Each structure stands twice: as C-alpha cells, then as structure tokens.
C-alpha positions in Angstrom: 81.6 84.0 101.0 83.3 85.9 103.7 84.7 89.4 103.8 88.2 89.5 102.3 90.8 91.2 104.4 94.5 91.8 103.8 96.2 91.3 107.2 99.8 91.8 108.2 100.7 89.8 111.3 103.7 91.0 113.3 104.2 87.9 115.4 107.1 85.6 116.3 104.9 82.6 117.0 103.5 80.7 114.0 101.0 79.0 116.3 99.7 82.3 117.7 99.5 83.7 114.1 97.4 80.7 113.0 95.2 81.1 116.0 94.5 84.7 115.0 93.8 83.7 111.4 91.5 80.9 112.6 89.5 83.4 114.8 89.1 85.7 111.8 87.9 82.8 109.6 85.6 81.6 112.3 83.9 85.1 112.3 83.4 85.2 108.6 86.6 86.8 107.2 88.7 85.4 104.4 92.1 86.7 105.4 95.0 87.0 103.1 98.0 87.4 105.4 101.7 87.6 105.8 103.6 87.0 109.0 106.7 89.0 109.9 108.8 89.2 113.1 111.5 91.8 112.5 112.0 95.3 111.2 113.5 94.3 107.8 110.7 92.0 106.9 108.1 94.5 108.1 109.5 97.2 105.8 109.5 94.7 102.9 105.9 93.7 103.6 104.9 97.4 103.7 106.6 98.1 100.4 105.1 95.0 98.8 101.4 95.3 99.6 98.7 97.6 100.8 97.4 96.2 104.1 93.9 96.8 105.5 94.8 95.7 109.0 97.9 95.1 111.1 97.8 92.8 114.1 101.0 92.9 116.2 102.3 91.0 119.2 103.8 93.4 121.7 106.8 91.4 122.9 109.0 89.3 120.7 112.6 88.2 121.1 114.2 90.7 118.8 111.5 93.2 118.0 108.4 94.7 119.7 105.1 96.2 118.9 106.2 99.8 119.6 109.1 99.6 117.2 106.8 98.1 114.6 104.2 100.9 115.1 106.9 103.6 114.7 108.0 102.1 111.5 104.4 101.9 110.2 103.5 105.4 111.1 106.8 106.7 109.6 105.4 105.5 106.3 102.4 107.8 106.9 100.0 104.9 106.9 96.6 105.1 108.6 96.2 101.3 108.6 94.4 100.1 111.8 97.1 98.7 114.2 95.9 96.5 116.9 98.2 94.9 119.5 97.3 91.3 120.3 99.5 90.2 123.2 99.6 87.9 126.1 102.1 90.0 128.0 101.2 93.6 127.7 100.3 95.3 130.9 97.9 98.2 131.2 100.7 100.8 131.4 102.3 99.5 128.3 99.0 99.3 126.5 98.3 103.0 127.3 101.7 103.9 126.1 101.2 102.1 122.8 97.9 103.8 122.2 99.6 107.2 122.9 102.1 106.6 120.1 99.4 105.5 117.7 98.1 102.0 118.3 94.4 101.9 117.7 93.6 99.3 120.4 94.8 96.1 122.1 93.4 92.7 122.8 94.7 90.1 125.1 95.6 86.7 123.5 93.9 84.9 126.3 90.6 86.7 125.5 90.1 86.9 121.8 86.3 87.4 122.2 86.9 91.2 121.6 89.2 90.7 118.6 86.6 90.7 115.7 84.5 93.5 117.3 87.7 95.6 117.7 88.7 94.9 114.1 85.4 95.7 112.7 85.2 99.0 114.6 88.7 100.0 113.6 88.1 99.2 109.9 84.9 101.3 110.0 86.8 104.2 111.6 89.6 104.0 109.1 87.0 104.1 106.3 85.5 107.2 107.9 88.9 108.9 108.1 89.5 108.1 104.5 86.2 109.7 103.4 87.0 112.8 105.5 90.4 113.1 103.8 88.8 112.8 100.4 86.2 115.4 101.3 88.9 117.8 102.5 90.8 117.2 99.2 87.7 117.9 97.2 87.0 121.1 99.0 90.6 122.3 98.5 90.4 121.5 94.8 87.2 123.6 94.6 89.0 126.5 96.3 91.8 126.1 93.7 94.3 124.7 96.3 96.5 121.6 96.2 95.0 118.5 97.9 96.4 117.9 101.3 96.2 114.1 101.4 97.4 111.5 99.0 
C-alpha cells in the first residue's frame, strides 16, 4: 500500500494532470486529487478540502501559476506549492520562488518530481512542528498561541 497524498492540481490539460498522477502512482503514492484551472475553482477547492500538496502549471489560457500562488498564500496556507511547467523560464521560476513557490520541475524532466515532493513534504512537516513548539512555549509563558 502506497503513501496516501491529497494533491490539488492547477492544470488546464487533463492529459498533463494524468501524467503527473501516473508519475506519483509509479513512485508509490496513492494520490487523491482534484484538478482546477481557474481562480474560482481554486478557491472552491481550497474551501472544500485540506490539501497536502499543490502542483501547478505555470502558464494556462486564462490563469497562471503566480495568480494561483497569490490566492493560496492569501489563505495563509503553508501547503507545498510546486510549479510543474513546460514553458517556465529560469527568470520566471526565480520570480515564482520569490513570491512563495517552493520549487519548480520541468514537465519534460519529471525525474526530479517525486524527490522534490518528498523534500517539500518533509520541510512542511518540520515547519508545522516548529509552529506547534512555539505555540506550546507561548502557552507555558501564559501568552496566546501565535499559530492556528
């Protein structure tokens, strides 16, 4: 039995989405996923479920990865956000990481995808533990916890 993973895919191509899911399954994950390709559907998906991972195309006809990232971060979510794109250049990838993307992987080279996902999931878990430790220390000091 593989590792279950709740994945939100921000992708306009159903074929590309299925390729990503296949790669996850091939590497031992059992993804539960939803695919969205616009801001309204993204907001609905964020309200509907708690996602463990978000994979986003960078360039779509009516939406893009940076817009998606801004929406996600406006919710205060620390969910790993990885851009998986065939058309992102190095300059745009750096810009995406400056505004909060955790990493990017080229669609033509998915060999890094699972390694990148596993690393980002581990780092997200470490950040969660750090927030919990800070909250516990604040409680011990008689203060209100800082993080939800």
